[in-house]
C-alpha positions as semicolon CSV with decimal commas, in nm:
position;residue;x (nm);y (nm);z (nm)
1;M;7,198;-3,307;2,318
2;T;7,011;-3,595;2,223
3;H;6,777;-3,572;1,918
4;A;6,495;-3,831;1,776
5;I;6,355;-3,748;1,455
6;A;5,996;-3,832;1,620
7;D;6,037;-3,534;1,843
8;Y;6,037;-3,343;1,551
9;V;5,683;-3,426;1,408
10;G;5,446;-3,156;1,325
11;K;5,751;-2,908;1,279
12;I;5,972;-2,765;0,989
13;I;6,278;-2,978;0,871
14;L;6,545;-2,910;0,577
15;I;6,544;-3,232;0,406
16;K;6,836;-3,373;0,133
17;F;6,767;-3,606;-0,077
18;I;7,007;-3,845;-0,294
19;P;7,137;-3,731;-0,606
20;G;6,860;-3,822;-0,921
21;Y;6,562;-3,863;-0,632
22;V;6,351;-3,584;-0,698
23;E;6,380;-3,571;-1,074
24;S;6,294;-3,917;-1,083
25;A;5,973;-3,855;-0,803
26;Q;5,897;-3,515;-0,936
27;S;5,524;-3,594;-1,040
28;L;5,474;-3,725;-0,687
29;I;5,696;-3,468;-0,451
30;Q;5,604;-3,176;-0,676
31;P;5,900;-2,928;-0,538
32;N;5,869;-2,601;-0,631
33;D;6,208;-2,621;-0,794
34;A;6,315;-2,923;-0,973
35;D;6,684;-2,854;-0,992
36;C;6,686;-2,821;-0,599
37;S;6,798;-3,149;-0,357
38;S;6,771;-2,972;-0,041
39;F;6,372;-2,888;0,077
40;Y;6,196;-2,780;0,410
41;V;5,917;-2,991;0,463
42;R;5,706;-3,048;0,758
43;L;5,702;-3,368;0,917
44;A;5,433;-3,573;0,930
45;G;5,543;-3,932;1,090
46;V;5,848;-4,087;1,124
47;E;5,833;-4,561;1,043
48;T;6,087;-4,787;0,970
49;A;5,996;-4,734;0,578
50;G;6,055;-4,334;0,589
51;I;5,956;-4,052;0,705
52;W;5,568;-3,874;0,606
53;V;5,582;-3,536;0,473
54;E;5,310;-3,315;0,427
55;N;5,223;-3,129;0,123
56;K;4,880;-2,902;0,170
57;Q;4,916;-2,841;-0,177
58;W;4,937;-3,142;-0,373
59;Q;4,772;-3,084;-0,706
60;T;4,601;-3,391;-0,937
61;Q;4,823;-3,462;-1,256
62;D;4,492;-3,506;-1,412
63;F;4,503;-3,343;-1,771
64;F;4,102;-3,329;-1,765
65;S;4,035;-3,129;-1,494
66;T;4,106;-2,734;-1,496
67;P;4,246;-2,598;-1,284
68;P;4,368;-2,938;-1,151
69;D;4,178;-3,043;-0,770
70;I;4,392;-2,963;-0,494
71;Y;4,454;-3,179;-0,163
72;H;4,641;-3,191;0,123
73;A;4,833;-3,527;0,157
74;A;5,097;-3,675;0,316
75;I;5,388;-3,818;0,101
76;L;5,635;-4,102;0,228
77;I;5,990;-4,053;0,144
78;P;6,200;-4,395;0,196
79;W;6,511;-4,422;0,411
80;H;6,734;-4,469;0,141
81;Q;6,686;-4,176;-0,040
82;I;6,751;-3,964;0,209
83;E;7,131;-3,814;0,217
84;S;7,057;-3,591;0,525
85;L;6,812;-3,416;0,770
86;A;6,840;-3,127;1,001
87;A;6,627;-2,985;1,258
88;F;6,576;-2,669;1,461
89;P;6,540;-2,788;1,764
90;D;6,550;-2,407;1,901
91;R;6,356;-2,235;1,618
92;E;6,019;-2,129;1,565
93;F;5,962;-2,038;1,224
94;S;5,668;-1,731;1,219
95;H;5,359;-1,733;0,990
96;G;5,569;-1,444;0,747
97;E;5,919;-1,559;0,745
98;E;6,069;-1,823;0,533
99;P;6,023;-2,128;0,531
100;Y;5,653;-2,142;0,679
101;R;5,435;-2,004;0,357
102;E;5,213;-2,317;0,427
103;K;5,101;-2,281;0,057
104;D;5,485;-2,362;-0,030
105;I;5,618;-2,555;0,250
106;G;5,524;-2,927;0,058
107;F;5,881;-2,916;-0,071
108;L;5,992;-2,551;-0,047
109;A;6,350;-2,562;-0,226
110;A;6,635;-2,425;0,050
111;N;6,877;-2,242;-0,205
């Protein structure tokens, strides 16, 4: 069985970051659990610099905006920050099942 990461664009994958990345990039990736290093994400694209990950609930960090503005964003994760990836070729996540919750899928901790 041969798989290319590009085959999973638009699908949910599991990503494990190298130690320290989540803490250093917390304001950008906005994980639901900053103490976790593995997250379910929706793969938005792949390129030589890294992978693009969707976050449909990315919030501005503007202290003057109450409540914060929310955007659909794509975030580039450089390859050198990724320890490993897991794809699920035979699995389709249903709308009621973890980790499918659209509001959380940006960086949903895989505890």
